[in-house]
C-alpha positions in Angstrom: -1.8 7.9 -40.5 1.7 9.1 -39.4 4.7 6.8 -39.8 6.3 8.2 -36.7 4.0 6.3 -34.3 5.5 4.9 -31.1 5.0 1.2 -31.1 6.2 0.9 -27.6 2.9 2.1 -26.3 1.5 -1.4 -26.8 4.0 -4.2 -26.4 3.8 -6.8 -29.2 1.8 -10.0 -28.5 -0.4 -8.3 -26.0 -4.1 -7.8 -26.1 -5.6 -4.3 -26.6 -9.1 -3.0 -26.1 -11.0 -0.9 -28.6 -10.8 2.1 -26.2 -6.9 1.9 -26.0 -6.6 1.6 -29.8 -8.9 4.6 -30.2 -6.6 6.4 -27.8 -3.7 5.6 -29.9 -5.3 7.1 -33.0 -6.2 10.3 -31.2 -2.6 10.6 -30.1 -1.6 10.3 -33.7 0.7 7.3 -32.9 1.9 4.9 -35.5 -0.8 2.5 -34.5 -0.8 0.4 -37.6 2.4 -1.2 -36.5 1.1 -1.4 -33.1 -2.0 -3.3 -34.4 0.3 -6.0 -35.8 1.6 -6.6 -32.3 -1.9 -7.5 -31.2 -2.5 -11.3 -31.3 -6.3 -10.9 -31.9 -7.6 -9.9 -35.3 -8.3 -6.1 -35.4 -9.9 -4.0 -38.1 -11.1 -0.4 -38.4 -14.0 0.7 -40.7 -15.5 4.1 -41.5 -19.1 5.2 -41.4 -19.7 3.3 -44.6 -18.4 0.1 -43.1 -15.4 -0.1 -45.4 -12.3 -1.5 -43.9 -9.7 1.3 -43.4 -7.0 -0.8 -41.7 -6.4 -4.2 -40.1 -3.6 -5.9 -38.4 -1.6 -8.9 -39.5 -3.7 -11.4 -37.4 -6.8 -10.2 -39.3 -5.2 -10.6 -42.7 -3.9 -14.1 -41.8 -7.3 -15.1 -40.5 -9.0 -13.7 -43.6 -6.4 -15.2 -45.9 -6.1 -11.9 -47.8 -3.5 -9.1 -48.2 -4.3 -5.6 -46.9 -4.7 -4.4 -50.4 -7.3 -7.1 -51.1 -9.6 -6.3 -48.2 -9.0 -2.5 -47.8 -12.0 -0.4 -48.7 -14.2 -3.5 -48.8 -17.3 -3.9 -46.5 -16.0 -5.9 -43.5 -18.8 -8.5 -43.8 -17.4 -9.5 -47.1 -14.1 -10.3 -45.6 -15.5 -12.2 -42.6 -18.8 -13.4 -44.1 -20.9 -13.4 -41.0 -24.0 -12.1 -42.8 -25.4 -9.8 -45.5 -24.7 -6.5 -43.8 -23.1 -4.7 -40.9 -23.3 -5.9 -37.4 -26.4 -4.8 -35.5 -24.3 -2.4 -33.3 -22.9 -0.6 -36.4 -26.3 -0.3 -37.9 -27.6 1.1 -34.6 -24.8 3.6 -34.5 -25.6 4.8 -38.0 -29.3 5.0 -37.3 -28.7 7.0 -34.2 -26.1 9.4 -35.6 -27.3 9.7 -39.1 -24.8 10.7 -41.8 -22.0 10.1 -39.4 -23.6 11.9 -36.5 -23.1 9.3 -33.7 -23.3 11.0 -30.4 -24.7 8.4 -28.0 -23.0 5.3 -28.9 -19.9 5.7 -26.8 -19.6 2.4 -24.8 -17.9 -0.8 -25.8 -20.2 -3.2 -27.6 -19.7 -6.9 -27.6 -21.3 -9.1 -30.3 -20.9 -12.6 -31.5 -20.1 -13.5 -35.1 -20.8 -17.0 -36.4 -19.1 -17.7 -39.7 -20.3 -20.3 -42.2 -17.1 -22.2 -41.6 -18.3 -22.9 -38.1 -15.8 -20.5 -36.5 -17.2 -18.2 -33.8 -15.7 -14.8 -32.9 -16.5 -12.2 -30.2 -16.4 -8.7 -31.6 -15.6 -5.9 -29.2 -16.1 -2.6 -30.9 -15.8 1.1 -30.0 -16.8 4.2 -31.9 -14.1 6.8 -32.6 -15.2 10.5 -32.8 -13.4 13.7 -33.7 -13.0 16.7 -31.4 -16.5 17.8 -32.2 -18.0 14.5 -31.3 -18.7 13.4 -34.8 -18.4 9.8 -35.7 -15.3 8.9 -37.6 -14.7 5.2 -37.5 -15.2 2.0 -35.4 -12.5 -0.2 -34.1 -13.3 -4.0 -33.8 -11.2 -6.6 -32.0 -12.1 -10.2 -32.8 -11.6 -12.9 -30.2 -11.7 -16.5 -31.6 -14.0 -18.4 -29.2 -14.6 -21.3 -31.6 -13.1 -23.9 -29.3 -14.7 -22.4 -26.3 -18.1 -22.5 -28.0 -17.5 -26.0 -29.1 -16.6 -27.0 -25.6 -19.7 -25.2 -24.3 -21.8 -26.9 -27.0 -20.4 -30.3 -26.1 -21.0 -29.6 -22.4 -24.5 -28.5 -23.2 -25.2 -31.6 -25.3 -23.8 -33.7 -22.5 -25.9 -32.0 -19.9 -29.0 -32.2 -22.1 -28.4 -35.9 -22.7 -27.8 -36.4 -19.0 -31.0 -34.6 -18.2 -32.8 -36.7 -20.8 -31.4 -39.9 -19.3 -32.4 -38.7 -15.9 -35.8 -37.9 -17.1 -36.1 -41.3 -18.9 -34.8 -43.1 -15.7 -37.4 -41.2 -13.6 -40.1 -42.2 -16.0 -39.0 -45.8 -15.8 -38.8 -45.7 -12.0 -42.1 -43.9 -11.8 -43.8 -46.7 -13.8 -42.4 -49.6 -11.8 -44.7 -51.6 -9.6 -42.4 -51.1 -6.7 -41.8 -48.0 -4.7 -38.2 -46.7 -4.8 -36.7 -44.4 -2.3 -33.2 -43.2 -1.9 -32.3 -42.5 1.7 -29.1 -40.7 2.7 -26.8 -41.7 5.6 -28.9 -39.7 8.0 -32.1 -41.4 7.1 -33.6 -38.6 5.1 -35.4 -39.3 1.8 -33.6 -37.7 -1.1 -35.5 -39.4 -4.0 -38.9 -41.0 -4.3 -40.7 -42.4 -7.3 -44.4 -42.1 -8.0 -45.2 -45.6 -6.7 -43.5 -44.7 -3.4 -45.8 -41.7 -3.3 -48.8 -43.8 -3.9 -47.8 -46.3 -1.2 -47.4 -43.6 1.4 -50.3 -41.3 0.3 -47.9 -38.4 -0.3 -46.5 -36.9 -3.5 -42.8 -37.6 -4.3 -42.1 -33.9 -3.7 -43.6 -34.1 -0.2 -41.4 -37.1 0.6 -38.1 -35.4 -0.2 -36.4 -34.3 3.0 -38.7 -36.3 5.2 -37.2 -38.8 7.8 -37.7 -42.3 6.6 -38.4 -43.5 10.1 -37.4 -47.2 9.8 -34.0 -48.8 10.3 -32.3 -49.7 7.0 -30.0 -52.7 6.5 -28.9 -54.6 3.5 -29.3 -58.3 3.2 -32.6 -60.2 3.7 -35.8 -58.3 2.9 -37.6 -56.8 5.9 -41.3 -56.2 6.4 -42.5 -52.8 7.5 -45.9 -51.3 8.1 -46.4 -47.9 6.5 -49.0 -45.6 8.1 -50.4 -44.0 4.9 -52.4 -40.8 4.4 -56.1 -41.8 3.8 -55.3 -45.3 2.5 -55.0 -47.3 5.8 -51.9 -49.1 6.8 -49.9 -50.9 4.2 -47.6 -53.9 4.7 -44.4 -53.4 2.6 -41.5 -55.7 1.9 -38.3 -53.6 1.8 -35.0 -54.5 0.2 -32.0 -52.2 0.7 -28.8 -51.8 -1.3 -26.0 -49.3 -0.8 -25.1 -46.7 -3.4 -23.6 -43.2 -3.8 -26.0 -40.3 -4.3 -24.4 -37.1 -5.4 -21.1 -38.4 -4.2 -22.3 -39.4 -0.8 -23.2 -42.8 0.8 -26.8 -43.7 0.5 -29.3 -46.6 0.4 -31.7 -47.3 -2.5 -34.8 -49.0 -1.1 -37.2 -51.2 -3.1 -40.6 -51.2 -1.5 -43.1 -53.9 -2.6 -46.7 -53.6 -1.4 -47.5 -57.1 0.1 -50.7 -56.0 1.9 -53.0 -57.9 -0.4 -50.7 -60.9 -0.5 -50.7 -60.9 3.3 -54.4 -60.7 3.4 -54.8 -63.6 1.0 -52.2 -65.6 3.0 -54.1 -64.9 6.2 -57.4 -65.9 4.6 -55.8 -69.0 3.2 -54.5 -69.9 6.6 -58.0 -69.3 8.0 -59.6 -71.3 5.2 -57.1 -74.1 5.7 -58.0 -74.2 9.4 -61.7 -74.2 8.5 -61.1 -76.7 5.8 -59.4 -79.1 8.2 -61.4 -78.4 11.4 -64.9 -78.2 9.8 -67.4 -80.8 10.9 -68.7 -81.0 7.3 -66.8 -83.1 4.8 -65.2 -81.1 1.9 -64.2 -82.4 -1.5 -62.4 -80.3 -4.1 -62.1 -81.5 -7.6 -60.5 -80.1 -10.8 -62.5 -79.2 -13.9 -62.5 -82.9 -14.9 -64.0 -83.9 -11.5 -60.8 -85.5 -10.3 -60.4 -85.1 -6.5 -57.5 -82.8 -5.6 -58.2 -82.3 -1.9 -60.3 -83.6 0.9 -60.5 -82.6 4.6 -60.3 -84.6 7.8 -64.1 -84.7 8.2 -64.3 -86.4 4.8 -62.1 -89.2 6.0 -64.0 -89.5 9.3 -67.4 -89.6 7.5 -66.5 -91.8 4.6 -63.8 -94.0 6.1 -61.5 -93.3 3.1 -58.0 -92.0 3.6 -56.9 -88.9 1.7 -54.5 -91.0 -0.4 -57.4 -93.3 -1.4 -59.5 -90.4 -2.5 -57.0 -88.1 -4.4 -57.2 -88.5 -8.1 -60.5 -90.3 -8.0 -63.9 -89.2 -9.3 -66.4 -88.7 -6.5 -68.6 -91.3 -8.1 -66.6 -93.9 -6.3 -68.7 -93.0 -3.3 -72.0 -93.7 -5.1 -74.5 -95.8 -3.2 -76.4 -97.0 -6.2 -79.7 -95.6 -4.8 -80.0 -92.8 -7.4 -80.9 -93.1 -11.0 -78.8 -91.5 -13.8 -81.6 -88.9 -14.2 -80.9 -87.8 -10.6 -77.3 -87.1 -11.4 -78.2 -85.5 -14.7 -80.5 -83.1 -13.0 -77.9 -82.3 -10.4 -75.3 -81.4 -13.1 -77.7 -79.4 -15.1 -78.4 -77.3 -11.9 -74.7 -76.8 -11.3 -74.1 -75.7 -14.9 -77.1 -73.4 -15.0 -76.9 -71.9 -11.5 -73.4 -72.5 -10.4 -74.4 -74.7 -7.5 -76.7 -77.6 -6.4 -78.0 -78.4 -2.9 -79.9 -81.5 -1.9 -79.9 -84.8 -0.1 -77.8 -87.7 -1.6 -77.0 -91.2 -0.4 -73.4 -92.4 -0.6 -71.5 -95.4 0.5 -68.7 -95.6 3.1 -65.5 -97.5 2.8 -67.0 -100.3 4.9 -69.9 -100.7 2.5 -72.5 -99.0 4.7 -74.6 -96.3 3.2 -75.2 -92.9 4.6 -77.3 -89.8 3.9 -75.7 -86.5 3.4 -77.0 -83.0 2.9 -74.6 -81.7 0.2 -73.9 -78.4 -1.6 -71.8 -78.5 -4.8 -70.4 -75.2 -6.2 -68.7 -74.6 -9.5 -65.7 -72.2 -9.6 -64.9 -70.4 -12.8 -61.9 -68.4 -14.1 -62.0 -64.9 -15.6 -63.1 -66.3 -18.9 -66.0 -68.2 -17.4 -64.5 -71.7 -17.8 -64.9 -74.1 -14.9 -61.7 -74.7 -13.0 -62.8 -76.5 -9.8 -65.8 -78.0 -8.0 -66.2 -77.8 -4.2 -68.5 -80.2 -2.5 -69.5 -79.6 1.2 -71.6 -82.2 2.9 -72.8 -83.2 6.4 -73.7 -86.6 7.5 -77.5 -86.5 8.3 -77.8 -90.3 8.8 -78.9 -89.9 12.4 -81.5 -87.3 11.5 -82.7 -89.5 8.7 -83.0 -92.4 11.2 -85.0 -90.1 13.5 -87.2 -89.2 10.5 -87.6 -92.8 9.6 -88.5 -93.7 13.1 -91.0 -90.8 13.4 -92.5 -91.5 10.0 -92.9 -95.1 11.1 -94.4 -94.7 14.5 -96.3 -91.4 14.1 -98.6 -93.0 11.6 -99.7 -95.2 14.4 -101.6 -94.4 17.5 -99.0 -94.9 20.4 -101.6 -96.5 22.7 -103.3 -99.0 20.5 -100.7 -99.2 17.7 -103.6 -98.7 15.2 -103.3 -96.2 12.4 -103.9 -92.7 13.5 -106.2 -90.1 12.0 -103.7 -89.0 9.4 -103.1 -92.5 8.1 -106.8 -93.2 8.2 -107.5 -90.0 6.2 -104.8 -90.9 3.6 -106.2 -94.4 3.1 -109.7 -93.0 2.8 -108.6 -90.6 0.0 -106.8 -93.4 -1.7 -109.9 -95.6 -1.6 -112.0 -92.7 -3.0 -109.5 -92.1 -5.9 -109.5 -95.8 -6.6 -113.3 -95.9 -6.8 -113.3 -92.9 -9.1 -110.8 -94.5 -11.4 -112.9 -97.6 -11.7 -115.8 -95.4 -12.9 -118.5 -97.8 -11.4 -121.3 -97.5 -9.0 -121.6 -101.2 -8.4 -119.7 -101.0 -5.1 -119.3 -98.4 -2.3 -116.9 -97.0 0.2 -118.1 -96.8 3.7 -116.8 -94.9 6.8 -117.8 -95.8 10.3 -117.1 -93.6 13.2 -117.2 -95.6 16.5 -117.5 -94.0 19.9 -117.1 -95.8 23.3 -120.2 -94.5 25.1 -119.5 -93.3 28.7 -115.9 -94.2 28.5 -115.0 -91.2 30.7 -116.7 -93.0 33.6 -114.2 -95.8 33.2 -111.3 -93.4 33.5 -112.8 -91.5 36.4 -113.7 -94.5 38.4 -111.0 -97.0 37.6 -108.1 -94.7 36.6 -106.2 -94.0 33.3 -104.2 -97.2 33.4 -107.3 -99.4 33.1 -108.8 -96.9 30.7 -105.8 -97.3 28.4 -105.9 -101.1 28.6 -109.6 -100.9 27.7 -108.9 -98.8 24.6 -106.2 -101.2 23.5 -108.4 -104.2 23.9 -111.3 -102.6 22.1 -109.0 -101.6 19.3 -107.8 -105.2 18.9 -111.4 -106.5 18.8 -112.4 -104.0 16.2 -109.4 -104.8 14.0 -109.9 -108.5 14.3 -113.6 -108.2 13.4 -113.0 -106.2 10.2 -110.3 -108.3 8.5 -107.4 -107.3 6.3 -109.2 -105.2 3.7 -110.5 -102.7 6.3 -108.6 -100.0 8.1 -109.4 -99.6 11.8 -107.9 -96.4 13.3 -108.0 -94.5 16.6 -109.2 -91.0 15.7 -109.2 -89.4 19.1 -109.4 -90.3 22.8 -112.4 -92.7 22.8 -113.3 -92.5 19.1 -112.3 -95.0 16.4 -112.8 -95.0 12.7 -113.3 -97.9 10.3 -112.8 -97.7 6.5 -114.4 -100.3 4.3 -113.0 -99.6 0.8 -115.1 -102.1 -1.2 -118.7 -102.9 -0.3 -121.4 -104.3 -2.5 -124.3 -102.5 -0.9 -125.1 -100.2 2.0 -126.5 -103.3 3.8 -122.9 -104.6 3.9 -121.9 -101.5 5.9 -124.8 -102.2 8.4 -123.6 -105.8 8.7 -120.1 -104.6 9.4 -121.4 -102.3 12.1 -123.2 -105.1 13.7 -120.1 -107.3 13.7 -118.1 -104.5 15.3 -120.6 -104.0 18.0 -120.8 -107.7 18.7 -117.1 -108.1 18.9 -116.4 -105.0 21.0 -119.2 -105.4 23.4 -118.2 -108.9 24.5 -117.7 -109.1 28.2 -114.4 -107.5 29.3 -112.6 -108.0 32.7 -109.5 -106.2 33.7 -107.8 -106.7 37.1 -111.1 -108.1 38.5 -113.1 -105.2 37.2 -116.0 -105.7 34.7 -115.7 -103.1 32.1 -118.9 -102.1 30.4 -118.5 -101.5 26.6 -121.1 -99.8 24.6 -120.6 -98.6 21.1 -122.3 -95.9 19.1 -121.6 -96.1 15.4 -122.3 -93.6 12.7 -122.1 -94.6 9.0 -121.7 -92.7 5.8 -121.2 -94.1 2.3 -119.6 -93.0 -1.0 -120.8 -92.2 -3.5 -124.4 -92.3 -2.2 -124.1 -89.7 0.5 -120.7 -87.9 0.2 -118.3 -86.7 -2.5 -115.1 -86.3 -0.5 -113.1 -87.7 2.4 -113.7 -84.8 4.7 -117.4 -84.8 4.0 -117.6 -88.5 4.5 -116.0 -88.3 7.9 -118.1 -85.4 8.9 -121.3 -87.2 7.9 -120.3 -90.4 9.8 -119.4 -88.2 12.8 -122.8 -86.5 12.7 -124.5 -89.9 12.4 -122.6 -91.2 15.4 -123.8 -88.2 17.5 -127.3 -88.9 16.3 -127.0 -92.6 17.3 -125.6 -91.5 20.6 -128.4 -89.0 21.1 -131.1 -91.5 20.2 -129.4 -94.3 22.3 -129.2 -96.7 19.3 -126.2 -98.8 18.3 -125.6 -97.4 14.9 -127.1 -94.9 12.5 -126.7 -94.0 8.9 -126.3 -90.4 8.0 -129.5 -88.8 6.7 -130.2 -85.4 5.2 -132.4 -84.5 8.1 -130.7 -82.5 10.8 -129.7 -84.5 13.8 -129.8 -83.3 17.3 -126.1 -82.6 17.2 -126.3 -80.6 14.0 -129.0 -78.5 15.6 -126.9 -78.0 18.6 -124.0 -76.9 16.5 -126.2 -74.3 14.8 -127.5 -73.1 18.1 -124.0 -73.0 19.6 -122.8 -71.0 16.6 -125.4 -68.3 17.1 -124.7 -68.2 20.8 -120.9 -68.1 20.3 -121.4 -65.1 18.0 -123.4 -63.4 20.8 -120.8 -64.3 23.4 -118.1 -62.8 21.3 -120.0 -59.5 20.9 -121.2 -59.5 24.6 -117.8 -60.1 26.2 -119.0 -63.5 27.7 -115.6 -65.2 26.8 -112.7 -65.4 29.3 -109.0 -66.1 29.3 -107.2 -68.5 31.5 -103.4 -68.8 31.5 -101.4 -72.0 32.2 -97.7 -71.6 33.2 -94.9 -73.2 31.3 -92.2 -74.4 33.7 -88.5 -75.0 33.7 -88.3 -78.6 34.8 -84.9 -78.2 36.5 -85.7 -75.1 38.6 -89.5 -75.1 38.7 -89.3 -71.4 37.5 -92.1 -70.2 35.3 -90.8 -69.4 31.8 -94.0 -68.6 30.0 -97.8 -68.5 30.0 -100.1 -70.1 27.5 -103.4 -68.3 26.9 -106.4 -70.6 26.9 -109.9 -69.5 25.8 -112.8 -70.4 28.0 -116.6 -70.0 27.5 -118.6 -69.8 30.8 -122.0 -70.1 29.1 -124.7 -68.4 31.2 -127.3 -71.1 30.5 -125.3 -74.3 29.5 -122.5 -73.7 32.0 -118.8 -74.0 31.0 -118.4 -75.2 27.4 -115.1 -76.8 26.6 -113.0 -75.6 23.6 -113.4 -79.1 22.2 -117.1 -78.2 21.6 -117.1 -74.6 20.6 -113.9 -74.4 18.5 -115.3 -76.8 15.8 -118.5 -74.7 15.8 -116.4 -71.5 15.4 -114.5 -73.2 12.5 -117.8 -74.2 10.8 -119.4 -70.8 11.2 -116.4 -68.7 10.1 -115.8 -67.1 13.5 -112.2 -68.3 14.0 -110.5 -65.1 12.8 -112.7 -62.9 15.0 -112.2 -65.3 17.9 -108.4 -65.3 17.3 -108.3 -61.5 17.2 -110.2 -61.3 20.4 -107.8 -63.7 22.2 -104.7 -62.0 20.8 -105.8 -58.5 21.8 -107.0 -59.5 25.3 -104.0 -61.8 26.1 -101.4 -59.3 25.0 -103.0 -56.5 26.9 -103.4 -58.5 30.1 -99.9 -59.8 30.0 -98.4 -56.3 29.3 -100.3 -55.2 32.4 -98.7 -58.0 34.4 -95.2 -56.9 33.1 -95.9 -53.3 33.9 -96.6 -54.4 37.5 -93.2 -56.0 37.7 -94.1 -59.6 37.2 -92.0 -61.3 34.5 -93.0 -64.8 33.7 -91.3 -65.2 30.3 -93.1 -65.5 27.0 -96.8 -65.4 26.2 -98.0 -68.4 24.0 -101.2 -68.1 22.0 -102.7 -70.7 19.7 -103.3 -69.7 16.1 -105.6 -71.5 13.7 -105.6 -72.1 9.9 -108.2 -69.5 9.1 -106.2 -66.8 10.9 -103.0 -67.8 9.0 -104.9 -67.8 5.7 -105.8 -64.1 6.3 -103.5 -61.9 4.1 -103.6 -59.2 6.8 -102.6 -61.6 9.6 -99.0 -60.3 10.0 -100.2 -56.7 10.0 -102.9 -57.5 12.5 -100.4 -59.2 14.9 -97.9 -56.3 14.7 -100.6 -53.7 15.1 -101.9 -55.6 18.2 -98.4 -55.6 19.7 -98.0 -51.9 19.0 -101.4 -51.1 20.6 -100.9 -53.2 23.7 -97.2 -52.3 24.1 -96.1 -55.9 24.3 -92.6 -56.6 22.7 -92.6 -59.0 19.8 -89.9 -61.1 21.5 -92.5 -61.8 24.3 -95.0 -63.4 21.9 -95.0 -67.1 20.8 -97.6 -68.3 18.3 -98.5 -72.0 18.6 -99.6 -73.7 15.3 -100.8 -77.3 15.1 -98.6 -79.7 13.3 -101.2 -80.5 10.6 -101.1 -76.8 9.6 -97.5 -77.1 8.6 -97.9 -80.2 6.3 -98.3 -79.3 2.7 -99.3 -75.8 3.7 -99.6 -72.8 1.4 -96.3 -71.1 0.7 -97.9 -67.8 1.6 -98.6 -69.0 5.1 -94.9 -69.9 5.5 -94.0 -66.5 4.3 -96.3 -64.9 6.9 -94.7 -67.0 9.7 -91.3 -66.1 8.5 -92.2 -62.4 8.4 -93.4 -62.6 12.0 -90.1 -64.3 13.1 -88.1 -61.5 11.4 -90.0 -59.1 13.7 -89.0 -61.2 16.7 -92.2 -63.3 17.2 -91.5 -67.0 17.9 -93.3 -70.0 16.4 -94.0 -73.3 18.1 -95.5 -76.5 16.7 -98.4 -77.6 19.0 -99.5 -81.2 19.5 -96.3 -82.4 17.8 -96.2 -86.0 17.0 -99.9 -86.4 16.2 -99.5 -85.5 12.5 -97.0 -86.0 9.8 -93.7 -85.1 11.5 -91.0 -85.0 8.8 -87.6 -83.5 8.5 -88.6 -82.1 5.1 -90.7 -79.4 6.8 -89.0 -79.0 10.1 -85.7 -78.1 8.5 -87.2 -75.6 6.1 -90.1 -74.0 8.0 -89.8 -71.1 10.5 -90.1 -73.0 13.8 -88.5 -72.4 17.2 -90.1 -74.9 19.5 -91.8 -78.3 19.5 -94.6 -79.2 22.0 -94.9 -82.9 22.6 -98.6 -83.9 22.5 -100.1 -84.9 25.8 -101.1 -88.3 24.4 -97.4 -89.4 24.4 -96.9 -88.2 28.0 -99.6 -90.3 29.5 -97.4 -93.4 29.7 -94.0 -91.8 29.3 -92.8 -93.1 32.7 -93.5 -96.7 31.5 -92.1 -98.8 28.6 -94.5 -97.7 25.8 -94.6 -96.5 22.3 -95.4 -93.0 23.7 -92.2 -93.1 25.6 -90.3 -94.1 22.5 -91.8 -91.3 20.5 -91.1 -88.8 23.2 -87.4 -89.7 23.3 -87.3 -89.5 19.5 -88.9 -86.1 19.5 -86.4 -84.9 22.1 -83.5 -86.2 20.0 -84.9 -84.7 16.9 -85.3 -81.3 18.6 -81.7 -81.5 19.8 -80.4 -82.3 16.3 -82.4 -79.5 14.7 -81.5 -77.1 17.6 -85.2 -76.6 18.5 -86.6 -76.1 22.0 -88.9 -78.9 23.1 -91.7 -78.7 25.8 -93.9 -81.5 27.0 -97.5 -80.7 27.7 -100.0 -82.7 29.8 -97.6 -83.6 32.7 -99.9 -84.8 35.4 -97.7 -86.8 37.7 -94.3 -86.5 39.4 -93.2 -89.7 37.7 -93.9 -88.2 34.3 -92.0 -85.0 35.2 -89.0 -87.0 36.5 -88.9 -89.3 33.5 -89.0 -86.3 31.1 -86.3 -84.5 33.0 -84.1 -87.5 32.9 -84.7 -87.9 29.2 -83.4 -84.4 28.6 -86.7 -82.5 28.4 -86.0 -79.0 29.9 -89.5 -77.5 29.7 -93.0 -78.8 30.7 -96.6 -77.9 31.1 -99.5 -79.6 32.8 -101.8 -79.9 35.8 -99.1 -81.4 38.0 -96.9 -78.3 37.4 -99.6 -75.6 37.4 -103.3 -75.5 36.6 -104.8 -72.8 34.2 -106.4 -69.9 36.0 -107.3 -66.3 35.4 -104.2 -64.1 35.3 -105.0 -62.4 38.6 -105.3 -65.8 40.4 -101.9 -67.1 39.3 -99.3 -67.4 42.1 -95.8 -68.6 41.1 -94.0 -71.0 43.4 -91.6 -69.7 45.9 -88.0 -69.8 44.5 -85.9 -72.8 45.5 -83.7 -72.1 48.6 
């Protein structure tokens, strides 16, 4: 290195590049002194990485004198590693033994010292004229502070990103949706909950127009139209903020859809609670009343303040035993509810009947929290029931027991006799018939006929005394029960007393009324082993007495004339059924206000070719005894439906078709299938058909029969109770059984236009039907006075000779419409 170098080529204190320094060397300048003028540390090494020269800045930074570091590998002076820099090693690898031909550009590398200092090394390879590698020049730039600043910035940015990430996780997990909206109404941030509320992902929301006015202050309700989740009602609160240095709003969105639904349902429930006609009591788990509604106060007479905090037992009437309440609570705890009738006491001390349902409410853990009692006052219905149960056991004309009560007392007498286990006494049944009574009705009218029946009934009752039961079994037929007789001769003596008393001369309105009795007798246990058999035998004996023209007759095992006739009629009825000898007549059912026909009842007729017309009263019992009722019923159903559908097809619409159904038909397991198949075959709609069932069929009937009637009603077929009032009419079956209409029996209609028990019963049935929301039709209307009286009493429908007589379908002619 020449000592005559020109240091002016690089002013002191300036920064050089490896290329300029290499240029100095090639110009043979005194570059060693020039190196000292450079502020950055500079060193030069040979192909063996030994330091050839370095400037003052290098020595000061290394803390060594030139003599101490010269000819040492440079990595020992600046301990950045265990060997040369990668660029130097690459140069050696490429050139080999100093042959470095391709490594001609400036190379920048970073040196990290153990002290924590960081330098940038900018190096350049120096070659001779032949291109052979001679040495490398390195300029070191101290970037320690820069790297530290960069590191601090990086750490700060990393922490900021982590805080932002944590904040986003927190906001994403909040129950509220959070949106940030800029001053133009565009969404610039959305958390996951906001995405769930709207049905869009947060990324899809960014940049979208929010679409609602935003204002700070009180919360506002908005309705969001979501994607695939229906509309949501959201409560929005807005606060101002700055987002990326610009004004913005942060919006908290709380989904109140469910709360609004609950509030709406609560408002509706509150309205129902207060406006319901049923009384409502709500108690806590300890059965202390916490709420009652207006109907409760109306029904019980207690104000709300009087009831709150009390146990509902303060309403107890005292009618029920502890066992009743114990069973009630057992049902509530076992099934969660109880339904039944209960008697309670009003504030004024009067008692009332209620139909109540008590339900138990439980929390999530299954513990009871409240009890809700809902009840309706059925006092009026119970009064109707009591009235019906009182009067319907009695014949409305004679006020004697009717057939049902007579049958009940007969069964009681037989059970009592069996309990006594003795044959020393007997039970006797007498069936009494007023011979030729029809002539009295036909010649003197129904009014005198009715008075005759009442007087005969009084005479029979007086003649028998208190131990006997005298009943009116049918039109002109009475029954007498003698529960305790010493011998059969006592029964004969009783018959003679009856005949003597009843056949005493009778004058009514100047008319001498001839009274002739025919009495049939049967005794237990001599001749019968059951109530029905005993009655049938007495009935057969009465017909035998009537046939023979004697006053009374005991039943005998020999066939009577009537029994033989029944056998003959049974055979002939079977032939008539097979030979198409039967016929159908139809009697219109009428709207009493307009006179319009609203239905037809199908009536079976038997025009016997030899005996002449035979009434259903004669051949129906025969069909029952011979097992022909199901075949007979099927014939009627098929023919009636087909004929009526033909009428409908011709454009004549007279309402519904009513058909009587008997017990054997209902007992048939295939009855429902048979009815529906008939409707399908004939084309008649189920809604057009109404099945009439006698009241006695519905009392203590088989549950399977009720299920069949219910199944028919589900198909659209209606059910009516025929001859209503002649049997055991009780709320217990009317409110539970599938019934649509009641038919008031004709026996109550006879004197409905006069003060009578029949009129009372008719009004009671009409009131009962109204209470139970059942249609009511009166049958047997034969006078204008009866029609008018029924109409004024609220009866809307009627049937009878006065309105329209039965006739074959083709002969029916409806009345002209009212002008």
